[in-house]
VEXTI-422403 format. One record per residue (C-alpha): y, x, z. Coordinates in steps of 0.05 Angstrom, whole numbers, padded with zeros to 5 digits, always signed. Example, Ala and Ser with C-alpha at 12.3 -4.5 7.8 and 13.67 -1.06 7.14 Angstrom:
BEGIN
@yy:-00090&xx:+00246&zz:+00156
@yy:-00021&xx:+00273&zz:+00143
//
This chain:
BEGIN
@yy:+00372&xx:-01028&zz:+00462
@yy:+00436&xx:-00988&zz:+00473
@yy:+00437&xx:-00915&zz:+00496
@yy:+00443&xx:-00932&zz:+00570
@yy:+00386&xx:-00982&zz:+00566
@yy:+00343&xx:-00932&zz:+00529
@yy:+00354&xx:-00878&zz:+00581
@yy:+00339&xx:-00926&zz:+00638
@yy:+00275&xx:-00950&zz:+00603
@yy:+00251&xx:-00879&zz:+00589
@yy:+00263&xx:-00856&zz:+00660
@yy:+00226&xx:-00916&zz:+00688
@yy:+00169&xx:-00911&zz:+00637
@yy:+00161&xx:-00836&zz:+00647
@yy:+00157&xx:-00844&zz:+00723
@yy:+00105&xx:-00899&zz:+00716
@yy:+00061&xx:-00858&zz:+00670
@yy:+00064&xx:-00797&zz:+00716
@yy:+00048&xx:-00841&zz:+00777
@yy:-00012&xx:-00870&zz:+00740
@yy:-00040&xx:-00800&zz:+00734
@yy:-00024&xx:-00780&zz:+00805
@yy:-00051&xx:-00845&zz:+00836
@yy:-00115&xx:-00849&zz:+00795
@yy:-00178&xx:-00842&zz:+00837
@yy:-00218&xx:-00819&zz:+00776
@yy:-00252&xx:-00751&zz:+00785
@yy:-00248&xx:-00738&zz:+00710
@yy:-00182&xx:-00747&zz:+00675
@yy:-00155&xx:-00727&zz:+00607
@yy:-00083&xx:-00725&zz:+00585
@yy:-00066&xx:-00721&zz:+00511
@yy:+00005&xx:-00696&zz:+00507
@yy:+00048&xx:-00665&zz:+00454
@yy:+00089&xx:-00601&zz:+00463
@yy:+00143&xx:-00600&zz:+00516
@yy:+00121&xx:-00664&zz:+00550
@yy:+00119&xx:-00637&zz:+00621
@yy:+00047&xx:-00621&zz:+00634
@yy:+00066&xx:-00562&zz:+00680
@yy:+00109&xx:-00610&zz:+00720
@yy:+00049&xx:-00657&zz:+00728
@yy:+00005&xx:-00599&zz:+00748
@yy:+00055&xx:-00581&zz:+00802
@yy:+00058&xx:-00652&zz:+00829
@yy:-00018&xx:-00656&zz:+00833
@yy:-00024&xx:-00590&zz:+00868
@yy:+00033&xx:-00606&zz:+00917
@yy:-00007&xx:-00667&zz:+00938
@yy:-00070&xx:-00625&zz:+00947
@yy:-00100&xx:-00620&zz:+01016
@yy:-00117&xx:-00547&zz:+01006
@yy:-00100&xx:-00487&zz:+00963
@yy:-00171&xx:-00486&zz:+00937
@yy:-00149&xx:-00506&zz:+00867
@yy:-00163&xx:-00476&zz:+00799
@yy:-00118&xx:-00475&zz:+00737
@yy:-00148&xx:-00451&zz:+00672
@yy:-00117&xx:-00441&zz:+00604
@yy:-00135&xx:-00403&zz:+00542
@yy:-00071&xx:-00364&zz:+00528
@yy:-00048&xx:-00303&zz:+00567
@yy:+00026&xx:-00319&zz:+00556
@yy:+00016&xx:-00390&zz:+00581
@yy:-00023&xx:-00365&zz:+00642
@yy:+00035&xx:-00319&zz:+00660
@yy:+00082&xx:-00379&zz:+00659
@yy:+00035&xx:-00424&zz:+00698
@yy:+00022&xx:-00369&zz:+00750
@yy:+00096&xx:-00360&zz:+00759
@yy:+00104&xx:-00434&zz:+00775
@yy:+00037&xx:-00451&zz:+00809
@yy:+00014&xx:-00388&zz:+00845
@yy:+00029&xx:-00418&zz:+00913
@yy:-00019&xx:-00476&zz:+00901
@yy:-00078&xx:-00450&zz:+00860
@yy:-00117&xx:-00394&zz:+00829
@yy:-00088&xx:-00388&zz:+00758
@yy:-00131&xx:-00351&zz:+00706
@yy:-00149&xx:-00350&zz:+00633
@yy:-00217&xx:-00380&zz:+00617
@yy:-00244&xx:-00312&zz:+00597
@yy:-00220&xx:-00277&zz:+00660
@yy:-00254&xx:-00331&zz:+00702
@yy:-00319&xx:-00320&zz:+00664
@yy:-00314&xx:-00244&zz:+00666
@yy:-00309&xx:-00245&zz:+00742
@yy:-00374&xx:-00284&zz:+00746
@yy:-00406&xx:-00239&zz:+00693
@yy:-00396&xx:-00175&zz:+00733
@yy:-00424&xx:-00208&zz:+00795
@yy:-00487&xx:-00229&zz:+00758
@yy:-00497&xx:-00169&zz:+00713
@yy:-00487&xx:-00107&zz:+00756
@yy:-00482&xx:-00042&zz:+00717
@yy:-00464&xx:-00078&zz:+00652
@yy:-00399&xx:-00070&zz:+00613
@yy:-00356&xx:-00117&zz:+00573
@yy:-00332&xx:-00080&zz:+00511
@yy:-00290&xx:-00112&zz:+00455
@yy:-00320&xx:-00069&zz:+00400
@yy:-00392&xx:-00091&zz:+00414
@yy:-00393&xx:-00137&zz:+00353
@yy:-00374&xx:-00079&zz:+00309
@yy:-00427&xx:-00033&zz:+00339
@yy:-00484&xx:-00083&zz:+00336
@yy:-00466&xx:-00108&zz:+00266
@yy:-00470&xx:-00036&zz:+00243
@yy:-00537&xx:-00027&zz:+00278
@yy:-00567&xx:-00089&zz:+00246
@yy:-00528&xx:-00086&zz:+00180
@yy:-00498&xx:-00155&zz:+00190
@yy:-00426&xx:-00179&zz:+00180
@yy:-00392&xx:-00173&zz:+00248
@yy:-00354&xx:-00238&zz:+00238
@yy:-00420&xx:-00278&zz:+00233
@yy:-00434&xx:-00269&zz:+00307
@yy:-00372&xx:-00306&zz:+00331
@yy:-00393&xx:-00371&zz:+00298
@yy:-00464&xx:-00364&zz:+00324
@yy:-00439&xx:-00360&zz:+00396
@yy:-00382&xx:-00411&zz:+00389
@yy:-00432&xx:-00462&zz:+00363
@yy:-00489&xx:-00437&zz:+00408
@yy:-00538&xx:-00428&zz:+00351
@yy:-00588&xx:-00393&zz:+00398
@yy:-00647&xx:-00408&zz:+00351
@yy:-00616&xx:-00364&zz:+00296
@yy:-00652&xx:-00298&zz:+00286
@yy:-00586&xx:-00260&zz:+00284
@yy:-00566&xx:-00291&zz:+00350
@yy:-00629&xx:-00266&zz:+00384
@yy:-00623&xx:-00198&zz:+00350
@yy:-00553&xx:-00191&zz:+00378
@yy:-00575&xx:-00210&zz:+00449
@yy:-00633&xx:-00161&zz:+00446
@yy:-00587&xx:-00105&zz:+00423
@yy:-00535&xx:-00124&zz:+00475
@yy:-00587&xx:-00116&zz:+00529
@yy:-00606&xx:-00048&zz:+00501
@yy:-00534&xx:-00026&zz:+00512
@yy:-00526&xx:-00063&zz:+00578
@yy:-00462&xx:-00091&zz:+00550
@yy:-00431&xx:-00156&zz:+00526
@yy:-00376&xx:-00174&zz:+00479
@yy:-00324&xx:-00229&zz:+00481
@yy:-00367&xx:-00291&zz:+00466
@yy:-00437&xx:-00270&zz:+00486
@yy:-00411&xx:-00254&zz:+00556
@yy:-00392&xx:-00328&zz:+00563
@yy:-00460&xx:-00349&zz:+00537
@yy:-00496&xx:-00305&zz:+00587
@yy:-00454&xx:-00331&zz:+00644
@yy:-00466&xx:-00403&zz:+00622
@yy:-00542&xx:-00391&zz:+00624
@yy:-00535&xx:-00363&zz:+00695
@yy:-00494&xx:-00422&zz:+00717
@yy:-00543&xx:-00472&zz:+00688
@yy:-00598&xx:-00440&zz:+00731
@yy:-00555&xx:-00428&zz:+00792
@yy:-00495&xx:-00476&zz:+00796
@yy:-00476&xx:-00447&zz:+00865
@yy:-00450&xx:-00386&zz:+00828
@yy:-00385&xx:-00425&zz:+00817
@yy:-00344&xx:-00441&zz:+00879
@yy:-00322&xx:-00512&zz:+00894
@yy:-00249&xx:-00532&zz:+00884
@yy:-00208&xx:-00593&zz:+00903
@yy:-00174&xx:-00596&zz:+00835
@yy:-00193&xx:-00561&zz:+00769
@yy:-00136&xx:-00566&zz:+00718
@yy:-00152&xx:-00544&zz:+00647
@yy:-00097&xx:-00535&zz:+00596
@yy:-00098&xx:-00527&zz:+00519
@yy:-00167&xx:-00559&zz:+00515
@yy:-00162&xx:-00565&zz:+00439
@yy:-00169&xx:-00489&zz:+00435
@yy:-00238&xx:-00488&zz:+00469
@yy:-00300&xx:-00477&zz:+00426
@yy:-00367&xx:-00514&zz:+00434
@yy:-00392&xx:-00457&zz:+00478
@yy:-00330&xx:-00458&zz:+00522
@yy:-00332&xx:-00534&zz:+00527
@yy:-00405&xx:-00531&zz:+00551
@yy:-00381&xx:-00485&zz:+00607
@yy:-00323&xx:-00531&zz:+00624
@yy:-00373&xx:-00588&zz:+00633
@yy:-00407&xx:-00547&zz:+00687
@yy:-00341&xx:-00544&zz:+00724
@yy:-00343&xx:-00620&zz:+00731
@yy:-00395&xx:-00610&zz:+00786
@yy:-00347&xx:-00567&zz:+00827
@yy:-00284&xx:-00609&zz:+00835
@yy:-00239&xx:-00663&zz:+00807
@yy:-00224&xx:-00644&zz:+00735
@yy:-00160&xx:-00657&zz:+00696
@yy:-00160&xx:-00636&zz:+00623
@yy:-00097&xx:-00631&zz:+00581
@yy:-00095&xx:-00621&zz:+00506
@yy:-00063&xx:-00638&zz:+00440
@yy:-00103&xx:-00638&zz:+00375
@yy:-00037&xx:-00631&zz:+00336
@yy:-00035&xx:-00560&zz:+00363
@yy:-00106&xx:-00539&zz:+00344
@yy:-00090&xx:-00475&zz:+00306
@yy:-00148&xx:-00428&zz:+00320
@yy:-00189&xx:-00433&zz:+00257
@yy:-00236&xx:-00380&zz:+00283
@yy:-00259&xx:-00426&zz:+00339
@yy:-00294&xx:-00471&zz:+00288
@yy:-00273&xx:-00534&zz:+00326
@yy:-00200&xx:-00549&zz:+00312
@yy:-00192&xx:-00605&zz:+00363
@yy:-00260&xx:-00638&zz:+00355
@yy:-00280&xx:-00626&zz:+00427
@yy:-00216&xx:-00657&zz:+00453
@yy:-00225&xx:-00719&zz:+00409
@yy:-00298&xx:-00726&zz:+00430
@yy:-00280&xx:-00723&zz:+00503
@yy:-00222&xx:-00771&zz:+00494
@yy:-00267&xx:-00823&zz:+00461
@yy:-00330&xx:-00813&zz:+00503
@yy:-00313&xx:-00862&zz:+00558
@yy:-00331&xx:-00816&zz:+00617
@yy:-00260&xx:-00792&zz:+00625
@yy:-00200&xx:-00835&zz:+00644
@yy:-00147&xx:-00827&zz:+00589
@yy:-00072&xx:-00816&zz:+00601
@yy:-00012&xx:-00796&zz:+00560
@yy:+00054&xx:-00760&zz:+00569
@yy:+00096&xx:-00786&zz:+00510
@yy:+00165&xx:-00757&zz:+00525
@yy:+00186&xx:-00689&zz:+00499
@yy:+00235&xx:-00658&zz:+00549
@yy:+00240&xx:-00590&zz:+00513
@yy:+00264&xx:-00603&zz:+00442
@yy:+00324&xx:-00637&zz:+00411
@yy:+00310&xx:-00704&zz:+00377
@yy:+00313&xx:-00674&zz:+00307
@yy:+00253&xx:-00629&zz:+00323
@yy:+00213&xx:-00687&zz:+00351
@yy:+00230&xx:-00728&zz:+00289
@yy:+00210&xx:-00670&zz:+00244
@yy:+00141&xx:-00668&zz:+00278
@yy:+00133&xx:-00742&zz:+00265
@yy:+00152&xx:-00733&zz:+00192
@yy:+00103&xx:-00676&zz:+00183
@yy:+00046&xx:-00716&zz:+00214
@yy:+00062&xx:-00779&zz:+00175
@yy:+00065&xx:-00741&zz:+00109
@yy:+00003&xx:-00701&zz:+00126
@yy:-00037&xx:-00765&zz:+00137
@yy:-00009&xx:-00796&zz:+00073
@yy:-00039&xx:-00735&zz:+00038
@yy:-00106&xx:-00746&zz:+00072
@yy:-00098&xx:-00693&zz:+00126
@yy:-00105&xx:-00699&zz:+00202
@yy:-00151&xx:-00758&zz:+00190
@yy:-00185&xx:-00755&zz:+00258
@yy:-00125&xx:-00739&zz:+00302
@yy:-00114&xx:-00777&zz:+00366
@yy:-00058&xx:-00827&zz:+00356
@yy:-00004&xx:-00812&zz:+00407
@yy:+00068&xx:-00829&zz:+00421
@yy:+00116&xx:-00771&zz:+00417
@yy:+00189&xx:-00785&zz:+00433
@yy:+00250&xx:-00745&zz:+00453
@yy:+00267&xx:-00757&zz:+00526
@yy:+00339&xx:-00779&zz:+00523
@yy:+00356&xx:-00767&zz:+00597
@yy:+00345&xx:-00692&zz:+00588
@yy:+00358&xx:-00682&zz:+00514
@yy:+00420&xx:-00725&zz:+00498
@yy:+00467&xx:-00665&zz:+00503
@yy:+00420&xx:-00625&zz:+00458
@yy:+00417&xx:-00683&zz:+00408
@yy:+00492&xx:-00683&zz:+00405
@yy:+00501&xx:-00608&zz:+00397
@yy:+00441&xx:-00595&zz:+00351
@yy:+00434&xx:-00656&zz:+00306
@yy:+00405&xx:-00621&zz:+00245
@yy:+00344&xx:-00580&zz:+00228
@yy:+00371&xx:-00519&zz:+00190
@yy:+00338&xx:-00492&zz:+00127
@yy:+00368&xx:-00427&zz:+00102
@yy:+00341&xx:-00408&zz:+00034
@yy:+00342&xx:-00332&zz:+00033
@yy:+00349&xx:-00294&zz:-00033
@yy:+00306&xx:-00236&zz:-00011
@yy:+00275&xx:-00200&zz:+00049
@yy:+00336&xx:-00154&zz:+00049
@yy:+00382&xx:-00213&zz:+00056
@yy:+00337&xx:-00241&zz:+00111
@yy:+00340&xx:-00176&zz:+00150
@yy:+00416&xx:-00172&zz:+00143
@yy:+00423&xx:-00244&zz:+00166
@yy:+00378&xx:-00235&zz:+00227
@yy:+00412&xx:-00170&zz:+00247
@yy:+00480&xx:-00202&zz:+00251
@yy:+00465&xx:-00273&zz:+00271
@yy:+00419&xx:-00252&zz:+00329
@yy:+00469&xx:-00201&zz:+00355
@yy:+00521&xx:-00255&zz:+00351
@yy:+00478&xx:-00303&zz:+00392
@yy:+00462&xx:-00250&zz:+00445
@yy:+00533&xx:-00227&zz:+00454
@yy:+00558&xx:-00299&zz:+00457
@yy:+00504&xx:-00328&zz:+00502
@yy:+00524&xx:-00295&zz:+00567
@yy:+00482&xx:-00344&zz:+00608
@yy:+00415&xx:-00316&zz:+00585
@yy:+00369&xx:-00284&zz:+00636
@yy:+00295&xx:-00276&zz:+00641
@yy:+00286&xx:-00311&zz:+00708
@yy:+00248&xx:-00367&zz:+00674
@yy:+00201&xx:-00318&zz:+00641
@yy:+00222&xx:-00340&zz:+00571
@yy:+00259&xx:-00305&zz:+00514
@yy:+00326&xx:-00328&zz:+00487
@yy:+00304&xx:-00321&zz:+00414
@yy:+00237&xx:-00326&zz:+00378
@yy:+00225&xx:-00300&zz:+00308
@yy:+00161&xx:-00331&zz:+00281
@yy:+00126&xx:-00305&zz:+00219
@yy:+00064&xx:-00270&zz:+00193
@yy:+00046&xx:-00197&zz:+00207
@yy:+00069&xx:-00182&zz:+00136
@yy:+00141&xx:-00203&zz:+00152
@yy:+00139&xx:-00169&zz:+00220
@yy:+00119&xx:-00102&zz:+00190
@yy:+00173&xx:-00106&zz:+00137
@yy:+00230&xx:-00134&zz:+00177
@yy:+00221&xx:-00088&zz:+00236
@yy:+00239&xx:-00030&zz:+00190
@yy:+00305&xx:-00063&zz:+00175
@yy:+00326&xx:-00097&zz:+00239
@yy:+00361&xx:-00035&zz:+00263
@yy:+00420&xx:-00069&zz:+00296
@yy:+00378&xx:-00114&zz:+00340
@yy:+00315&xx:-00072&zz:+00350
@yy:+00337&xx:-00056&zz:+00421
@yy:+00334&xx:-00130&zz:+00437
@yy:+00263&xx:-00142&zz:+00408
@yy:+00202&xx:-00137&zz:+00452
@yy:+00159&xx:-00081&zz:+00423
@yy:+00091&xx:-00104&zz:+00396
@yy:+00033&xx:-00069&zz:+00431
@yy:+00005&xx:-00015&zz:+00386
@yy:-00064&xx:-00022&zz:+00358
@yy:-00112&xx:+00027&zz:+00389
@yy:-00114&xx:+00095&zz:+00355
@yy:-00181&xx:+00105&zz:+00320
@yy:-00186&xx:+00174&zz:+00352
@yy:-00182&xx:+00145&zz:+00421
@yy:-00241&xx:+00098&zz:+00411
@yy:-00287&xx:+00157&zz:+00424
@yy:-00256&xx:+00164&zz:+00493
@yy:-00291&xx:+00100&zz:+00515
@yy:-00357&xx:+00133&zz:+00500
@yy:-00339&xx:+00195&zz:+00539
@yy:-00317&xx:+00154&zz:+00599
@yy:-00385&xx:+00120&zz:+00601
@yy:-00422&xx:+00186&zz:+00593
@yy:-00382&xx:+00218&zz:+00650
@yy:-00413&xx:+00165&zz:+00695
@yy:-00482&xx:+00166&zz:+00663
@yy:-00503&xx:+00221&zz:+00616
@yy:-00559&xx:+00176&zz:+00589
@yy:-00516&xx:+00115&zz:+00573
@yy:-00540&xx:+00085&zz:+00507
@yy:-00473&xx:+00052&zz:+00498
@yy:-00435&xx:+00116&zz:+00512
@yy:-00475&xx:+00157&zz:+00461
@yy:-00470&xx:+00101&zz:+00410
@yy:-00394&xx:+00099&zz:+00414
@yy:-00391&xx:+00174&zz:+00407
@yy:-00436&xx:+00171&zz:+00347
@yy:-00393&xx:+00117&zz:+00315
@yy:-00328&xx:+00157&zz:+00324
@yy:-00351&xx:+00229&zz:+00326
@yy:-00299&xx:+00279&zz:+00304
@yy:-00342&xx:+00341&zz:+00315
@yy:-00374&xx:+00379&zz:+00258
@yy:-00449&xx:+00381&zz:+00257
@yy:-00452&xx:+00305&zz:+00264
@yy:-00524&xx:+00281&zz:+00257
@yy:-00546&xx:+00225&zz:+00210
@yy:-00528&xx:+00159&zz:+00244
@yy:-00574&xx:+00119&zz:+00200
@yy:-00639&xx:+00151&zz:+00221
@yy:-00620&xx:+00155&zz:+00294
@yy:-00600&xx:+00082&zz:+00298
@yy:-00663&xx:+00061&zz:+00261
@yy:-00706&xx:+00097&zz:+00312
@yy:-00667&xx:+00067&zz:+00371
@yy:-00682&xx:-00003&zz:+00345
@yy:-00753&xx:+00008&zz:+00370
@yy:-00726&xx:+00014&zz:+00441
@yy:-00721&xx:+00090&zz:+00448
@yy:-00661&xx:+00115&zz:+00487
@yy:-00609&xx:+00150&zz:+00445
@yy:-00608&xx:+00210&zz:+00492
@yy:-00681&xx:+00222&zz:+00474
@yy:-00669&xx:+00218&zz:+00399
@yy:-00605&xx:+00259&zz:+00389
@yy:-00611&xx:+00332&zz:+00367
@yy:-00609&xx:+00381&zz:+00426
@yy:-00552&xx:+00421&zz:+00398
@yy:-00509&xx:+00359&zz:+00387
@yy:-00522&xx:+00334&zz:+00458
@yy:-00507&xx:+00402&zz:+00488
@yy:-00440&xx:+00408&zz:+00453
@yy:-00418&xx:+00339&zz:+00477
@yy:-00442&xx:+00351&zz:+00548
@yy:-00403&xx:+00416&zz:+00549
@yy:-00342&xx:+00378&zz:+00526
@yy:-00352&xx:+00325&zz:+00580
@yy:-00354&xx:+00379&zz:+00633
@yy:-00289&xx:+00408&zz:+00609
@yy:-00255&xx:+00340&zz:+00604
@yy:-00277&xx:+00324&zz:+00675
@yy:-00243&xx:+00387&zz:+00701
@yy:-00175&xx:+00356&zz:+00718
@yy:-00121&xx:+00402&zz:+00745
@yy:-00061&xx:+00392&zz:+00789
@yy:-00007&xx:+00427&zz:+00749
@yy:+00020&xx:+00422&zz:+00678
@yy:+00010&xx:+00497&zz:+00667
@yy:-00064&xx:+00492&zz:+00685
@yy:-00071&xx:+00430&zz:+00641
@yy:-00042&xx:+00469&zz:+00582
@yy:-00091&xx:+00526&zz:+00594
@yy:-00149&xx:+00477&zz:+00596
@yy:-00126&xx:+00444&zz:+00531
@yy:-00125&xx:+00512&zz:+00496
@yy:-00194&xx:+00529&zz:+00523
@yy:-00223&xx:+00463&zz:+00498
@yy:-00192&xx:+00470&zz:+00429
@yy:-00214&xx:+00543&zz:+00422
@yy:-00286&xx:+00527&zz:+00444
@yy:-00290&xx:+00468&zz:+00396
@yy:-00254&xx:+00503&zz:+00339
@yy:-00197&xx:+00451&zz:+00340
@yy:-00247&xx:+00396&zz:+00322
@yy:-00221&xx:+00347&zz:+00374
@yy:-00152&xx:+00317&zz:+00370
@yy:-00097&xx:+00331&zz:+00420
@yy:-00093&xx:+00256&zz:+00434
@yy:-00166&xx:+00252&zz:+00458
@yy:-00159&xx:+00314&zz:+00502
@yy:-00093&xx:+00289&zz:+00531
@yy:-00124&xx:+00222&zz:+00546
@yy:-00169&xx:+00254&zz:+00597
@yy:-00132&xx:+00314&zz:+00626
@yy:-00057&xx:+00300&zz:+00621
@yy:-00027&xx:+00281&zz:+00688
@yy:+00025&xx:+00228&zz:+00703
@yy:+00020&xx:+00195&zz:+00635
@yy:+00064&xx:+00133&zz:+00633
@yy:+00031&xx:+00075&zz:+00597
@yy:+00081&xx:+00021&zz:+00615
@yy:+00150&xx:+00053&zz:+00612
@yy:+00180&xx:-00012&zz:+00585
@yy:+00140&xx:-00060&zz:+00629
@yy:+00200&xx:-00079&zz:+00672
@yy:+00248&xx:-00090&zz:+00614
@yy:+00266&xx:-00161&zz:+00595
@yy:+00276&xx:-00171&zz:+00520
@yy:+00317&xx:-00230&zz:+00495
@yy:+00280&xx:-00230&zz:+00427
@yy:+00206&xx:-00236&zz:+00413
@yy:+00175&xx:-00231&zz:+00343
@yy:+00109&xx:-00268&zz:+00342
@yy:+00058&xx:-00297&zz:+00293
@yy:+00045&xx:-00372&zz:+00290
@yy:-00014&xx:-00363&zz:+00337
@yy:+00025&xx:-00317&zz:+00382
@yy:+00079&xx:-00369&zz:+00390
@yy:+00032&xx:-00413&zz:+00430
@yy:+00055&xx:-00420&zz:+00502
@yy:+00126&xx:-00397&zz:+00487
@yy:+00194&xx:-00432&zz:+00481
@yy:+00264&xx:-00406&zz:+00466
@yy:+00334&xx:-00432&zz:+00456
@yy:+00336&xx:-00406&zz:+00385
@yy:+00276&xx:-00404&zz:+00338
@yy:+00275&xx:-00370&zz:+00269
@yy:+00214&xx:-00386&zz:+00226
@yy:+00212&xx:-00333&zz:+00172
@yy:+00176&xx:-00336&zz:+00105
@yy:+00163&xx:-00411&zz:+00103
@yy:+00136&xx:-00408&zz:+00032
@yy:+00077&xx:-00433&zz:-00007
@yy:+00025&xx:-00377&zz:-00007
@yy:+00042&xx:-00363&zz:+00065
@yy:+00044&xx:-00430&zz:+00101
@yy:+00006&xx:-00464&zz:+00071
@yy:-00035&xx:-00408&zz:+00039
@yy:-00056&xx:-00453&zz:-00019
@yy:-00012&xx:-00514&zz:-00029
@yy:-00067&xx:-00546&zz:-00071
@yy:-00115&xx:-00539&zz:-00013
@yy:-00076&xx:-00548&zz:+00052
@yy:-00115&xx:-00538&zz:+00116
@yy:-00104&xx:-00580&zz:+00179
@yy:-00095&xx:-00517&zz:+00222
@yy:-00037&xx:-00495&zz:+00177
@yy:-00001&xx:-00562&zz:+00189
@yy:-00012&xx:-00552&zz:+00264
@yy:+00015&xx:-00481&zz:+00260
@yy:+00080&xx:-00507&zz:+00231
@yy:+00084&xx:-00561&zz:+00285
@yy:+00073&xx:-00507&zz:+00339
@yy:+00128&xx:-00464&zz:+00309
@yy:+00178&xx:-00522&zz:+00306
@yy:+00165&xx:-00544&zz:+00377
@yy:+00181&xx:-00477&zz:+00409
@yy:+00254&xx:-00497&zz:+00400
@yy:+00299&xx:-00514&zz:+00459
@yy:+00364&xx:-00516&zz:+00419
@yy:+00369&xx:-00493&zz:+00348
@yy:+00313&xx:-00481&zz:+00296
@yy:+00327&xx:-00443&zz:+00231
@yy:+00274&xx:-00446&zz:+00178
@yy:+00278&xx:-00389&zz:+00127
@yy:+00240&xx:-00392&zz:+00062
@yy:+00249&xx:-00329&zz:+00020
@yy:+00257&xx:-00333&zz:-00055
@yy:+00238&xx:-00262&zz:-00074
@yy:+00185&xx:-00219&zz:-00039
@yy:+00168&xx:-00151&zz:-00067
@yy:+00195&xx:-00171&zz:-00136
@yy:+00156&xx:-00235&zz:-00137
@yy:+00189&xx:-00304&zz:-00138
@yy:+00156&xx:-00354&zz:-00091
@yy:+00169&xx:-00427&zz:-00076
@yy:+00191&xx:-00456&zz:-00010
@yy:+00135&xx:-00487&zz:+00031
@yy:+00107&xx:-00555&zz:+00012
@yy:+00117&xx:-00573&zz:+00085
@yy:+00193&xx:-00571&zz:+00076
@yy:+00188&xx:-00629&zz:+00026
@yy:+00156&xx:-00670&zz:+00082
@yy:+00219&xx:-00668&zz:+00124
@yy:+00270&xx:-00724&zz:+00126
@yy:+00329&xx:-00700&zz:+00083
@yy:+00378&xx:-00738&zz:+00126
@yy:+00361&xx:-00694&zz:+00185
@yy:+00361&xx:-00628&zz:+00147
@yy:+00419&xx:-00582&zz:+00131
@yy:+00401&xx:-00537&zz:+00072
@yy:+00439&xx:-00472&zz:+00056
@yy:+00429&xx:-00416&zz:+00006
@yy:+00446&xx:-00348&zz:+00034
@yy:+00452&xx:-00285&zz:-00008
@yy:+00460&xx:-00215&zz:+00020
@yy:+00529&xx:-00205&zz:-00009
@yy:+00553&xx:-00272&zz:+00020
@yy:+00526&xx:-00253&zz:+00088
@yy:+00560&xx:-00185&zz:+00085
@yy:+00627&xx:-00215&zz:+00065
@yy:+00624&xx:-00262&zz:+00124
@yy:+00606&xx:-00206&zz:+00171
@yy:+00661&xx:-00160&zz:+00148
@yy:+00713&xx:-00212&zz:+00165
@yy:+00701&xx:-00239&zz:+00235
@yy:+00652&xx:-00279&zz:+00277
@yy:+00687&xx:-00345&zz:+00263
@yy:+00683&xx:-00334&zz:+00187
@yy:+00610&xx:-00315&zz:+00193
@yy:+00593&xx:-00378&zz:+00232
@yy:+00633&xx:-00418&zz:+00181
@yy:+00592&xx:-00386&zz:+00126
@yy:+00528&xx:-00407&zz:+00161
@yy:+00553&xx:-00479&zz:+00162
@yy:+00581&xx:-00484&zz:+00092
@yy:+00544&xx:-00437&zz:+00044
@yy:+00506&xx:-00473&zz:-00010
//
């Protein structure tokens, strides 16, 4: 079959497969589709045919939801799975709070590893004593965490299905990322509309979910759903698609991905033929050190940005993705001075001092809040702090914390709450109030906590309207994104995979996810020397077809010499260094 015949065949075959999905009368459908195969396009076609706007689109990833909402907001309610559940939670549990640190608090109360609770809820081990202990303590605080809130909502829905509204179409994306608990909830949605599920077990990367694609495979093979496929990748050049095939084939030859769903994955020639011509090779740049990597990224990315004048953020996507672990992010960001203005800032982790403010906010609304007092106890910065251990032990018998705490301790905090609630309308008055608080409390409370409550006109999103052409993300953070240029940094044994002698399926899937973010050019960057230690390139690189890989060795001095000359010489260096 020549090129023209191949293009005609793929166009015809693709249209037929999409029409099969659209014209199916089945109320339960499942599409197994690889990355970039046009699932959003199919979602749009289904919703355009809908007789109403009473449709629901659910995914697991915030970034993906933003993209789907941008494209589908006129046709459906588009939410993350957790946001959908949280809305129901607050309607069914009035007066309760959802608080992310609840695992940490209850694990401290019960002297149990906080990570143990996640597995209990994901797998719904409700007969486990720790499960029940958590639920009892959660009720004491009138609060729920991330996973137990879903469990509580599911129990409500099982008893009262009418809690969930009816929809014409319910479209669920990234199903391979859903845990056993979340899948049980999804099955309840089947009673409230026609359900279309989309997933790909080759992208099951969330090891913490304890499932890794099993639910998708079970559903695909159960017989109650009508199965479909979208085999054509419209996003990536052919070399990326071929690399994915090579990775999967080699993985299976090494006894990995044993249970994966067999699926066709092919570059869609009608939309990728120009890409295939311009970007025929997968690039592997072997970097001598992290310093050389930083120098390279600084200059190559600036070169891309200044040369690619067509970039804009109208499609809600970056121009460049840098993918790597948090370790590489923390180091490289110190050295990417030339391009730092182009990189989307990573949201800062919450200051430990500010965690106490959550407790104060609860106590301002209810001076007897068990949860409020418990958070304050956990993060108290005031002297005269009572013994947590004895107080918590007594509260386990059901006594309210407000009745156990020492009178002097309570009085000091209530006085503080009164001062923090006294908001003023001028900066001068605010400053006076700050001084009063600090003097009364002998400077025992940080400026940050005080400012959190009484400073006026604090901007929390000064950069919210800025579009950044570069995003630096982890392998998991790359999910739902795509970019013209993708740099995968630190592709070494010890990093991905963590242990080459004991490769995990999710690590293979992480590498597949990283590769398939690419719209044009992908540059893979193993680093020879990290912190004085010599490390090997990733085992995964040996799984690639050498005929489709261009390998280069780049040292800092070579990069600098190319840069000092001109852009043409630098680009020539990138093509010919070895």
